[in-house]
N, CA, C and O atoms as a DFTB+ gen file, in Angstrom:
368 C
 N C O
     1  1      14.129       7.543     -13.457
     2  2      13.057       6.716     -13.985
     3  2      13.053       5.502     -13.122
     4  3      14.085       4.998     -12.680
     5  1      11.719       5.005     -12.877
     6  2      11.358       3.923     -12.044
     7  2      11.342       2.480     -12.640
     8  3      10.887       2.273     -13.764
     9  1      11.736       1.715     -12.032
    10  2      11.778       0.294     -12.712
    11  2      10.251      -0.511     -12.492
    12  3       9.615      -0.555     -11.439
    13  1       9.974      -0.964     -13.462
    14  2       8.540      -1.738     -13.363
    15  2       8.619      -2.853     -12.391
    16  3       9.577      -3.626     -12.356
    17  1       7.647      -2.918     -11.643
    18  2       7.647      -3.767     -10.695
    19  2       7.640      -5.306     -11.142
    20  3       6.958      -5.470     -12.153
    21  1       8.213      -6.445     -10.654
    22  2       8.366      -7.625     -11.404
    23  2       6.845      -8.154     -10.817
    24  3       6.360      -7.980      -9.699
    25  1       6.265      -8.890     -12.048
    26  2       5.064      -9.770     -11.800
    27  2       5.535     -10.944     -11.448
    28  3       6.454     -11.470     -12.076
    29  1       4.828     -11.636     -10.147
    30  2       5.117     -12.924      -9.635
    31  2       4.526     -14.051     -10.429
    32  3       3.351     -13.983     -10.788
    33  1       5.320     -15.145     -10.740
    34  2       5.011     -16.286     -11.367
    35  2       4.182     -17.180     -10.349
    36  3       4.052     -16.833      -9.176
    37  1       3.694     -18.210     -10.793
    38  2       3.021     -19.123      -9.889
    39  2       3.936     -19.734      -8.768
    40  3       3.558     -19.998      -7.626
    41  1       5.148     -19.909      -9.253
    42  2       6.370     -20.583      -8.269
    43  2       6.762     -19.500      -7.451
    44  3       7.230     -19.682      -6.327
    45  1       6.599     -18.403      -7.943
    46  2       7.199     -17.356      -6.965
    47  2       6.274     -17.030      -5.699
    48  3       6.683     -16.427      -4.707
    49  1       5.015     -17.495      -5.865
    50  2       4.063     -17.005      -4.758
    51  2       4.562     -17.684      -3.568
    52  3       4.224     -17.105      -2.536
    53  1       5.107     -18.500      -3.434
    54  2       5.394     -19.487      -2.339
    55  2       7.013     -19.053      -1.852
    56  3       7.417     -19.538      -0.795
    57  1       7.791     -18.268      -2.526
    58  2       9.147     -17.892      -2.190
    59  2       9.037     -16.850      -0.950
    60  3       7.923     -16.500      -0.562
    61  1      10.005     -16.452      -0.451
    62  2       9.935     -15.356       0.387
    63  2      11.202     -14.389      -0.054
    64  3      12.240     -14.827      -0.550
    65  1      10.944     -13.062       0.202
    66  2      11.496     -12.144      -0.062
    67  2      12.685     -11.611       0.933
    68  3      12.554     -11.864       2.130
    69  1      13.669     -10.989       0.557
    70  2      14.405     -10.100       1.749
    71  2      13.804      -8.942       1.606
    72  3      13.070      -8.524       0.711
    73  1      14.317      -8.299       2.911
    74  2      13.634      -6.943       3.083
    75  2      13.679      -5.895       1.967
    76  3      12.762      -5.075       1.913
    77  1      14.643      -5.860       1.101
    78  2      15.033      -4.946       0.206
    79  2      13.955      -5.248      -1.128
    80  3      13.533      -4.300      -1.791
    81  1      13.606      -6.521      -1.404
    82  2      12.700      -6.782      -2.457
    83  2      11.356      -6.571      -1.842
    84  3      10.493      -6.207      -2.641
    85  1      11.024      -6.703      -0.724
    86  2       9.706      -6.490      -0.077
    87  2       9.507      -4.995      -0.152
    88  3       8.396      -4.651      -0.554
    89  1      10.361      -4.039       0.154
    90  2      10.357      -2.507       0.227
    91  2       9.886      -1.979      -1.430
    92  3       9.058      -1.135      -1.774
    93  1      10.644      -2.719      -2.112
    94  2      10.354      -2.406      -3.691
    95  2       8.771      -2.978      -4.092
    96  3       7.996      -2.270      -4.735
    97  1       8.450      -4.215      -3.669
    98  2       7.210      -4.579      -4.137
    99  2       5.995      -3.883      -3.520
   100  3       4.932      -3.788      -4.132
   101  1       6.211      -3.345      -2.145
   102  2       5.342      -2.455      -1.775
   103  2       5.333      -1.058      -1.718
   104  3       4.445      -0.325      -1.283
   105  1       6.620      -0.715      -2.294
   106  2       6.949       0.717      -2.411
   107  2       6.918       1.554      -0.993
   108  3       6.317       2.627      -0.936
   109  1       7.617       0.990       0.177
   110  2       7.798       1.758       1.166
   111  2       9.068       1.487       1.753
   112  3       9.757       0.589       1.269
   113  1       9.466       2.140       2.724
   114  2      10.911       2.325       3.317
   115  2      10.937       1.143       4.161
   116  3       9.986       0.369       4.268
   117  1      12.032       1.025       4.747
   118  2      12.487       0.007       5.730
   119  2      11.512       0.077       7.002
   120  3      10.842      -0.851       7.454
   121  1      11.598       1.512       7.516
   122  2      10.821       1.521       8.602
   123  2       9.288       1.121       8.680
   124  3       8.776       0.503       9.613
   125  1       8.609       1.604       7.484
   126  2       7.141       1.358       7.311
   127  2       7.211      -0.228       7.242
   128  3       6.365      -0.804       7.926
   129  1       8.055      -0.986       6.548
   130  2       8.064      -2.480       6.419
   131  2       7.985      -2.930       7.644
   132  3       6.985      -3.605       7.889
   133  1       8.814      -2.742       8.572
   134  2       9.069      -3.141      10.006
   135  2       7.781      -2.987      10.718
   136  3       7.190      -3.860      11.355
   137  1       7.392      -1.647      10.507
   138  2       5.930      -1.411      11.258
   139  2       4.743      -2.224      10.829
   140  3       3.931      -2.653      11.649
   141  1       4.643      -2.447       9.448
   142  2       3.739      -3.314       8.894
   143  2       3.604      -4.638       9.617
   144  3       2.589      -5.066      10.165
   145  1       4.996      -5.318       9.514
   146  2       5.167      -6.567      10.237
   147  2       4.923      -6.592      11.665
   148  3       4.363      -7.545      12.207
   149  1       5.337      -5.548      12.300
   150  2       5.158      -5.388      13.825
   151  2       3.542      -5.524      14.149
   152  3       3.067      -6.169      15.083
   153  1       2.883      -4.844      13.261
   154  2       1.471      -4.633      13.519
   155  2       0.662      -5.907      12.934
   156  3      -0.568      -5.945      12.978
   157  1       1.362      -6.836      12.442
   158  2       0.722      -7.904      11.915
   159  2      -0.149      -7.988      10.546
   160  3      -0.845      -8.922      10.148
   161  1       0.066      -6.910      10.036
   162  2      -0.237      -6.834       8.631
   163  2       0.519      -7.653       7.592
   164  3      -0.072      -8.188       6.653
   165  1       1.814      -7.741       7.771
   166  2       2.284      -8.771       6.877
   167  2       2.864      -9.777       7.733
   168  3       2.987      -9.592       8.944
   169  1       3.287     -11.017       7.048
   170  2       4.252     -11.692       7.706
   171  2       5.525     -11.794       7.422
   172  3       5.932     -11.541       6.289
   173  1       6.364     -12.194       8.450
   174  2       7.938     -12.396       8.413
   175  2       8.492     -13.394       9.103
   176  3       7.746     -14.062       9.818
   177  1       9.822     -13.694       9.046
   178  2      10.219     -14.619       9.936
   179  2      11.795     -14.435       9.840
   180  3      12.197     -13.853       8.832
   181  1      12.591     -14.796      10.626
   182  2      13.935     -14.799      10.633
   183  2      14.636     -15.766       9.960
   184  3      14.321     -16.936      10.179
   185  1      15.618     -15.498       9.101
   186  2      16.704     -16.456       8.553
   187  2      18.140     -15.888       8.780
   188  3      18.599     -14.888       8.229
   189  1      18.794     -16.719       9.715
   190  2      20.052     -16.233      10.228
   191  2      19.737     -14.666      10.875
   192  3      18.963     -14.518      11.821
   193  1      20.361     -13.674      10.304
   194  2      20.462     -12.264      10.716
   195  2      19.339     -11.438      10.095
   196  3      18.923     -10.352      10.498
   197  1      18.933     -12.123       9.073
   198  2      17.982     -11.367       7.994
   199  2      16.444     -11.456       8.366
   200  3      16.181     -12.359       9.160
   201  1      15.652     -10.876       8.043
   202  2      14.073     -10.769       7.937
   203  2      13.747     -11.432       6.428
   204  3      14.349     -11.090       5.411
   205  1      12.791     -12.342       6.466
   206  2      12.217     -12.784       5.168
   207  2      10.634     -12.547       5.431
   208  3       9.942     -12.669       6.442
   209  1      10.336     -12.136       4.027
   210  2       8.797     -11.706       3.864
   211  2       8.223     -12.601       2.960
   212  3       8.734     -12.498       1.845
   213  1       7.178     -13.601       3.057
   214  2       6.580     -14.509       2.077
   215  2       5.910     -13.640       1.060
   216  3       5.257     -12.654       1.402
   217  1       6.065     -13.992      -0.164
   218  2       5.561     -13.265      -1.102
   219  2       4.129     -13.151      -0.968
   220  3       3.550     -12.072      -0.847
   221  1       3.569     -14.276      -0.992
   222  2       2.013     -14.360      -0.808
   223  2       1.315     -13.134       0.171
   224  3       0.333     -12.415      -0.014
   225  1       2.363     -13.251       1.378
   226  2       1.765     -12.079       2.440
   227  2       1.857     -10.762       1.879
   228  3       1.106      -9.875       2.285
   229  1       2.618     -10.574       1.076
   230  2       2.957      -9.034       0.482
   231  2       1.820      -8.843      -0.595
   232  3       1.252      -7.751      -0.634
   233  1       1.462      -9.823      -1.454
   234  2       0.523      -9.574      -2.423
   235  2      -0.896      -9.635      -1.948
   236  3      -1.752      -9.010      -2.574
   237  1      -1.306     -10.544      -0.583
   238  2      -2.359     -10.297       0.029
   239  2      -2.563      -8.885       0.541
   240  3      -3.609      -8.310       0.243
   241  1      -1.505      -8.179       1.407
   242  2      -1.535      -6.883       1.718
   243  2      -1.699      -5.904       0.751
   244  3      -2.308      -4.864       1.001
   245  1      -1.113      -6.190      -0.545
   246  2      -1.389      -4.928      -1.763
   247  2      -2.904      -5.212      -2.050
   248  3      -3.646      -4.238      -2.172
   249  1      -3.428      -6.507      -2.168
   250  2      -4.866      -6.550      -2.688
   251  2      -6.077      -5.869      -1.584
   252  3      -7.135      -5.349      -1.939
   253  1      -5.604      -6.034      -0.216
   254  2      -6.142      -5.264       0.878
   255  2      -6.377      -3.830       0.604
   256  3      -7.477      -3.276       0.607
   257  1      -5.093      -3.226       0.339
   258  2      -4.992      -1.851       0.058
   259  2      -5.774      -1.410      -1.033
   260  3      -6.523      -0.439      -0.924
   261  1      -5.657      -2.035      -2.043
   262  2      -6.245      -1.792      -3.270
   263  2      -7.792      -1.847      -3.104
   264  3      -8.547      -0.947      -3.474
   265  1      -8.133      -2.873      -2.573
   266  2      -9.844      -2.893      -2.143
   267  2     -10.129      -1.703      -1.349
   268  3     -11.049      -0.978      -1.727
   269  1      -9.404      -1.370      -0.199
   270  2      -9.800      -0.332       0.662
   271  2      -9.765       1.051      -0.297
   272  3     -10.495       2.009      -0.042
   273  1      -9.024       1.039      -1.195
   274  2      -8.840       2.593      -1.946
   275  2     -10.034       2.424      -3.051
   276  3     -10.359       3.502      -3.549
   277  1     -10.607       1.518      -3.435
   278  2     -11.558       1.573      -4.562
   279  2     -12.966       2.428      -3.919
   280  3     -13.431       2.122      -2.820
   281  1     -13.419       3.282      -4.582
   282  2     -14.213       4.302      -4.092
   283  2     -14.060       5.478      -3.232
   284  3     -14.967       6.202      -2.821
   285  1     -12.607       5.598      -2.974
   286  2     -12.230       6.605      -1.997
   287  2     -12.115       7.918      -3.119
   288  3     -11.938       7.675      -4.312
   289  1     -12.219       9.156      -2.671
   290  2     -11.794      10.258      -3.281
   291  2     -10.433      10.407      -3.476
   292  3      -9.787      10.046      -2.493
   293  1      -9.789      10.806      -4.383
   294  2      -8.144      10.819      -4.468
   295  2      -7.644      12.201      -3.477
   296  3      -8.188      13.305      -3.497
   297  1      -6.644      11.858      -2.756
   298  2      -6.040      12.875      -1.889
   299  2      -5.632      14.203      -2.817
   300  3      -5.074      14.208      -3.914
   301  1      -5.992      15.070      -2.193
   302  2      -5.725      16.425      -2.931
   303  2      -6.219      17.472      -2.328
   304  3      -6.512      17.400      -1.135
   305  1      -6.393      18.591      -3.028
   306  2      -6.956      20.017      -2.550
   307  2      -8.504      19.851      -2.901
   308  3      -8.746      19.309      -3.979
   309  1      -9.685      20.297      -2.030
   310  2     -10.746      20.155      -1.884
   311  2     -11.148      20.922      -3.408
   312  3     -10.422      21.679      -4.052
   313  1     -12.334      20.532      -3.695
   314  2     -12.972      21.301      -4.944
   315  2     -13.055      22.637      -4.612
   316  3     -13.076      22.862      -3.402
   317  1     -13.118      23.723      -5.465
   318  2     -13.573      24.886      -5.031
   319  2     -14.944      25.302      -5.206
   320  3     -15.415      25.161      -6.335
   321  1     -15.749      25.842      -4.196
   322  2     -17.093      25.631      -4.590
   323  2     -17.404      27.203      -4.326
   324  3     -16.877      27.820      -3.399
   325  1     -18.420      27.845      -5.345
   326  2     -18.797      29.239      -5.040
   327  2     -19.497      29.546      -3.795
   328  3     -20.509      28.961      -3.410
   329  1     -18.883      30.527      -3.170
   330  2     -19.877      30.993      -1.869
   331  2     -21.281      31.137      -2.173
   332  3     -21.613      31.731      -3.199
   333  1     -22.018      30.721      -1.494
   334  2     -23.499      31.006      -1.466
   335  2     -23.953      31.988      -0.387
   336  3     -23.639      31.809       0.790
   337  1     -24.698      33.034      -0.789
   338  2     -25.277      34.110       0.184
   339  2     -26.497      33.555       0.642
   340  3     -27.020      32.633       0.016
   341  1     -27.137      34.142       1.943
   342  2     -28.488      33.875       2.456
   343  2     -29.513      34.043       1.108
   344  3     -30.283      33.151       0.752
   345  1     -29.393      35.204       0.508
   346  2     -30.508      35.715      -0.464
   347  2     -30.409      34.665      -1.508
   348  3     -31.508      34.261      -1.887
   349  1     -29.387      34.127      -2.063
   350  2     -29.518      33.114      -3.044
   351  2     -30.020      31.772      -2.670
   352  3     -30.639      31.081      -3.479
   353  1     -29.741      31.352      -1.338
   354  2     -30.294      30.289      -0.760
   355  2     -31.809      30.119      -0.587
   356  3     -32.517      29.134      -0.799
   357  1     -32.163      31.541      -0.074
   358  2     -33.797      31.788      -0.057
   359  2     -34.364      31.765      -1.259
   360  3     -35.422      31.135      -1.267
   361  1     -34.000      32.285      -2.414
   362  2     -34.279      32.257      -3.689
   363  2     -34.518      31.037      -4.141
   364  3     -35.544      30.851      -4.795
   365  1     -33.680      30.042      -3.899
   366  2     -33.417      28.959      -4.714
   367  2     -34.536      27.842      -4.249
   368  3     -34.571      26.739      -4.794
């Protein structure tokens, strides 16, 4: 059973999350999170030995991904279409 993602409050938007929380918020693994940060898609900074991810940066990334996904066909098998023959196409 999966846990519901915590909804940020206005005060939380300015806080920074450790990597484990950022992974839960974005539903990605540690390697993908590091790649997003290296590519500049999300921000991060060092605090001691740990990386911190500003929550505002994570929410902006989520909003961009949702905006990109709107209007796209869902991933899956293509629709089955009945094959047409040349005689059917000529008659239509």
